[in-house]
Every structure is written in C-alpha cells, then in structure tokens.
Z-matrix of the N, CA and C atoms (Angstrom, degrees):
N
C 1 1.452
C 2 1.527 1 107.22
N 3 1.267 2 115.63 1 145.12
C 4 1.494 3 120.44 2 -178.17
C 5 1.523 4 110.68 3 -77.20
N 6 1.341 5 116.77 4 169.33
C 7 1.449 6 121.66 5 177.16
C 8 1.550 7 109.26 6 -61.96
N 9 1.277 8 116.67 7 -41.95
C 10 1.466 9 121.86 8 -178.63
C 11 1.540 10 109.56 9 -61.57
N 12 1.334 11 113.45 10 -39.18
C 13 1.495 12 120.19 11 178.51
C 14 1.586 13 109.42 12 -60.54
N 15 1.345 14 112.14 13 -48.74
C 16 1.535 15 118.01 14 -179.11
C 17 1.515 16 106.79 15 -61.42
N 18 1.284 17 121.61 16 -41.20
C 19 1.454 18 121.12 17 -177.86
C 20 1.488 19 112.58 18 -64.80
N 21 1.367 20 115.36 19 -42.41
C 22 1.453 21 121.61 20 -179.92
C 23 1.522 22 109.65 21 -64.14
N 24 1.374 23 114.87 22 -50.33
C 25 1.466 24 118.43 23 177.67
C 26 1.465 25 112.15 24 -58.86
N 27 1.360 26 117.46 25 -43.15
C 28 1.465 27 121.99 26 178.54
C 29 1.494 28 112.62 27 -59.25
N 30 1.340 29 116.49 28 -43.95
C 31 1.447 30 117.89 29 -179.10
C 32 1.500 31 111.35 30 -64.86
N 33 1.299 32 117.50 31 -44.76
C 34 1.510 33 120.19 32 176.52
C 35 1.560 34 112.43 33 -62.20
N 36 1.267 35 118.42 34 -48.62
C 37 1.469 36 121.61 35 -178.37
C 38 1.522 37 111.09 36 -66.30
N 39 1.310 38 114.88 37 -44.37
C 40 1.501 39 116.53 38 -178.82
C 41 1.529 40 110.73 39 -67.14
N 42 1.317 41 118.62 40 -37.89
C 43 1.463 42 122.69 41 174.49
C 44 1.490 43 111.83 42 -62.47
N 45 1.334 44 119.20 43 -45.09
C 46 1.469 45 120.73 44 177.76
C 47 1.526 46 112.57 45 -66.19
N 48 1.290 47 116.10 46 -40.70
C 49 1.519 48 119.58 47 -178.65
C 50 1.516 49 106.61 48 -66.13
N 51 1.332 50 121.16 49 -42.76
C 52 1.414 51 124.88 50 178.99
C 53 1.536 52 110.37 51 -58.95
N 54 1.328 53 115.96 52 -45.26
C 55 1.425 54 121.53 53 178.15
C 56 1.533 55 113.95 54 -59.46
N 57 1.330 56 113.72 55 -48.44
C 58 1.463 57 122.75 56 -177.16
C 59 1.566 58 109.25 57 -64.15
N 60 1.339 59 115.54 58 -37.65
C 61 1.475 60 116.22 59 -174.32
C 62 1.504 61 112.91 60 -92.14
N 63 1.317 62 117.61 61 -5.07
C 64 1.497 63 121.35 62 176.99
C 65 1.545 64 109.12 63 78.66
N 66 1.341 65 118.71 64 17.54
C 67 1.450 66 120.24 65 178.37
C 68 1.531 67 110.46 66 -85.00
N 69 1.303 68 114.13 67 158.90
C 70 1.464 69 118.47 68 176.56
C 71 1.532 70 110.05 69 -121.93
N 72 1.368 71 113.64 70 94.64
C 73 1.511 72 119.90 71 -178.25
C 74 1.532 73 105.84 72 -110.32
N 75 1.298 74 112.81 73 158.92
C 76 1.474 75 119.17 74 174.14
C 77 1.514 76 111.42 75 -81.30
N 78 1.311 77 117.78 76 174.02
C 79 1.422 78 124.96 77 178.41
C 80 1.556 79 113.78 78 -54.33
N 81 1.376 80 113.01 79 -52.32
C 82 1.483 81 119.72 80 179.75
C 83 1.552 82 110.86 81 -61.25
N 84 1.280 83 118.55 82 -42.26
C 85 1.442 84 121.93 83 -179.11
C 86 1.496 85 110.63 84 -67.56
N 87 1.345 86 117.98 85 -33.98
C 88 1.456 87 119.71 86 174.52
C 89 1.498 88 113.89 87 -66.21
N 90 1.350 89 119.65 88 -36.97
C 91 1.424 90 122.18 89 174.22
C 92 1.532 91 109.53 90 -63.63
N 93 1.309 92 118.99 91 -49.43
C 94 1.461 93 121.99 92 -179.44
C 95 1.514 94 110.60 93 -59.82
N 96 1.338 95 115.63 94 -46.98
C 97 1.404 96 120.88 95 177.29
C 98 1.550 97 115.60 96 -59.82
N 99 1.326 98 112.93 97 -40.95
C 100 1.486 99 117.69 98 176.62
C 101 1.514 100 113.42 99 -66.54
N 102 1.309 101 117.96 100 -43.71
C 103 1.448 102 120.93 101 179.90
C 104 1.509 103 112.42 102 -64.89
N 105 1.338 104 116.29 103 -45.88
C 106 1.431 105 121.08 104 173.26
C 107 1.568 106 111.80 105 -60.81
N 108 1.301 107 116.63 106 -42.16
C 109 1.408 108 122.45 107 175.02
C 110 1.495 109 115.79 108 -60.83
N 111 1.388 110 115.39 109 -34.93
C 112 1.432 111 119.00 110 176.05
C 113 1.532 112 112.70 111 -66.27
N 114 1.377 113 115.41 112 -38.09
C 115 1.441 114 118.33 113 176.48
C 116 1.533 115 110.88 114 -68.94
N 117 1.302 116 115.67 115 -46.67
C 118 1.511 117 118.88 116 179.16
C 119 1.587 118 110.10 117 -60.97
N 120 1.304 119 114.34 118 -47.45
C 121 1.479 120 117.54 119 -179.99
C 122 1.551 121 111.79 120 -62.58
N 123 1.348 122 115.58 121 -37.36
C 124 1.471 123 118.30 122 176.90
C 125 1.517 124 112.70 123 -63.05
N 126 1.322 125 115.57 124 -39.86
C 127 1.505 126 120.25 125 178.43
C 128 1.549 127 109.06 126 -67.61
N 129 1.327 128 118.45 127 -41.03
C 130 1.462 129 120.64 128 -176.28
C 131 1.564 130 107.29 129 -68.87
N 132 1.314 131 117.28 130 -46.30
C 133 1.443 132 121.32 131 -176.88
C 134 1.607 133 110.78 132 -64.78
N 135 1.340 134 113.36 133 -37.80
C 136 1.435 135 115.54 134 179.86
C 137 1.587 136 112.67 135 -68.24
N 138 1.370 137 111.51 136 -36.92
C 139 1.524 138 114.29 137 177.87
C 140 1.524 139 111.27 138 -66.87
N 141 1.359 140 114.36 139 -27.26
C 142 1.549 141 118.22 140 179.70
C 143 1.470 142 111.84 141 -87.09
N 144 1.337 143 118.84 142 1.79
C 145 1.503 144 122.97 143 175.86
C 146 1.482 145 113.01 144 96.68
N 147 1.331 146 118.88 145 4.59
C 148 1.487 147 121.23 146 -179.75
C 149 1.488 148 109.24 147 -92.20
N 150 1.359 149 113.34 148 -171.88
C 151 1.489 150 118.87 149 -179.87
C 152 1.523 151 106.68 150 -100.11
N 153 1.335 152 114.24 151 147.19
C 154 1.512 153 120.06 152 177.07
C 155 1.489 154 108.85 153 -73.98
N 156 1.365 155 117.10 154 -168.94
C 157 1.446 156 121.74 155 175.09
C 158 1.480 157 110.12 156 -62.42
N 159 1.350 158 117.50 157 125.97
C 160 1.475 159 122.19 158 -172.77
C 161 1.524 160 114.43 159 -108.46
N 162 1.334 161 116.54 160 -8.20
C 163 1.481 162 119.50 161 -176.71
C 164 1.477 163 108.92 162 152.88
N 165 1.303 164 116.42 163 -165.59
C 166 1.514 165 120.34 164 176.38
C 167 1.540 166 109.26 165 -88.63
N 168 1.305 167 112.84 166 85.17
C 169 1.477 168 117.88 167 179.25
C 170 1.576 169 108.28 168 -143.09
N 171 1.280 170 118.13 169 176.55
C 172 1.485 171 120.88 170 -175.90
C 173 1.517 172 109.31 171 -66.22
N 174 1.334 173 119.64 172 -42.92
C 175 1.458 174 119.63 173 -179.02
C 176 1.548 175 113.65 174 -59.16
N 177 1.365 176 114.41 175 -42.35
C 178 1.445 177 117.90 176 177.58
C 179 1.588 178 112.16 177 -65.61
N 180 1.300 179 116.09 178 -36.45
C 181 1.458 180 122.28 179 177.83
C 182 1.522 181 108.21 180 -62.38
N 183 1.350 182 119.26 181 -41.27
C 184 1.448 183 121.99 182 178.23
C 185 1.582 184 111.09 183 -66.63
N 186 1.275 185 115.52 184 -45.24
C 187 1.464 186 121.43 185 178.44
C 188 1.534 187 110.44 186 -60.66
N 189 1.347 188 118.00 187 -45.65
C 190 1.474 189 121.12 188 -176.99
C 191 1.588 190 107.09 189 -70.80
N 192 1.248 191 120.05 190 -40.44
C 193 1.481 192 120.75 191 175.96
C 194 1.452 193 114.23 192 -59.39
N 195 1.337 194 118.16 193 -45.85
C 196 1.502 195 123.06 194 176.94
C 197 1.549 196 108.38 195 -61.88
N 198 1.289 197 117.77 196 -44.18
C 199 1.467 198 120.09 197 179.15
C 200 1.507 199 110.59 198 -63.28
N 201 1.333 200 116.17 199 -39.70
C 202 1.532 201 117.40 200 177.77
C 203 1.442 202 113.67 201 -65.37
N 204 1.339 203 115.58 202 -37.89
C 205 1.507 204 119.70 203 173.88
C 206 1.520 205 112.28 204 -60.11
N 207 1.323 206 115.97 205 -42.12
C 208 1.472 207 121.20 206 175.70
C 209 1.543 208 109.97 207 -60.91
N 210 1.323 209 117.69 208 -43.07
C 211 1.430 210 120.03 209 -179.20
C 212 1.606 211 110.31 210 -66.51
N 213 1.308 212 116.13 211 -40.92
C 214 1.458 213 119.51 212 174.02
C 215 1.500 214 113.51 213 -60.18
N 216 1.322 215 116.71 214 -43.84
C 217 1.488 216 122.36 215 178.75
C 218 1.517 217 110.78 216 -62.43
N 219 1.370 218 115.74 217 -44.41
C 220 1.529 219 119.60 218 177.10
C 221 1.482 220 112.08 219 -60.00
N 222 1.391 221 114.57 220 -44.59
C 223 1.447 222 117.76 221 -174.95
C 224 1.575 223 109.53 222 -68.26
N 225 1.248 224 116.43 223 -35.50
C 226 1.484 225 118.39 224 173.34
C 227 1.484 226 114.57 225 -65.22
N 228 1.334 227 113.95 226 -39.22
C 229 1.451 228 118.75 227 179.08
C 230 1.500 229 113.03 228 -63.39
N 231 1.379 230 118.07 229 -39.43
C 232 1.412 231 122.42 230 -174.59
C 233 1.576 232 109.21 231 -89.19
N 234 1.252 233 117.47 232 -16.86
C 235 1.501 234 117.67 233 179.10
C 236 1.523 235 113.53 234 -97.96
N 237 1.333 236 114.25 235 -3.88
C 238 1.475 237 117.73 236 176.25
C 239 1.484 238 116.20 237 88.60
N 240 1.252 239 117.80 238 25.70
C 241 1.476 240 121.68 239 176.48
C 242 1.556 241 114.19 240 122.71
N 243 1.314 242 116.04 241 -156.90
C 244 1.451 243 123.03 242 -177.36
C 245 1.543 244 109.14 243 -75.05
N 246 1.336 245 113.08 244 144.33
C 247 1.443 246 117.97 245 178.33
C 248 1.542 247 107.81 246 -107.59
C-alpha cells in the first residue's frame, strides 16, 4: 500500500477510534493514531490467525480502527485516565 493509502486509512481509522472512545484529537493526531493502530491491529489479528491490513478496504479499516482503540486504551492506562 502506498504512503497516501496509509495516510487515508490512518485518518479514517483514527477518526473512527476517536469518535468511539470519546477522545478529542486533531486531524494530524488521528492520522498518526490510525497508522500506529493499523500496525498494532495487524499484529493482533495475525497472532489470532487472521489477516493483517491488506490495503484500502473495509477489512483493513476495521483492523486499523480496533488497533487504534487499543492504542488509545493503552495511552489512557499509562497516562492515568482521560486527557
């Protein structure tokens, strides 16, 4: 997947994860959160026997969003709650 694809997927996944978790992140942070979430989600899904992020499709968006939610939860756990 191209860099532009990662940015678009990251923006969508980060935005969805922020909405689901009630967080208020900016556009750039959503992209970063989504790209990191895609990597984390890909690792989690691969360990569970699923496929990692495969491109700009609905499955990859779900994997990246779940990964971004995990990243948000971990950041809250280590930062002591909501920011």
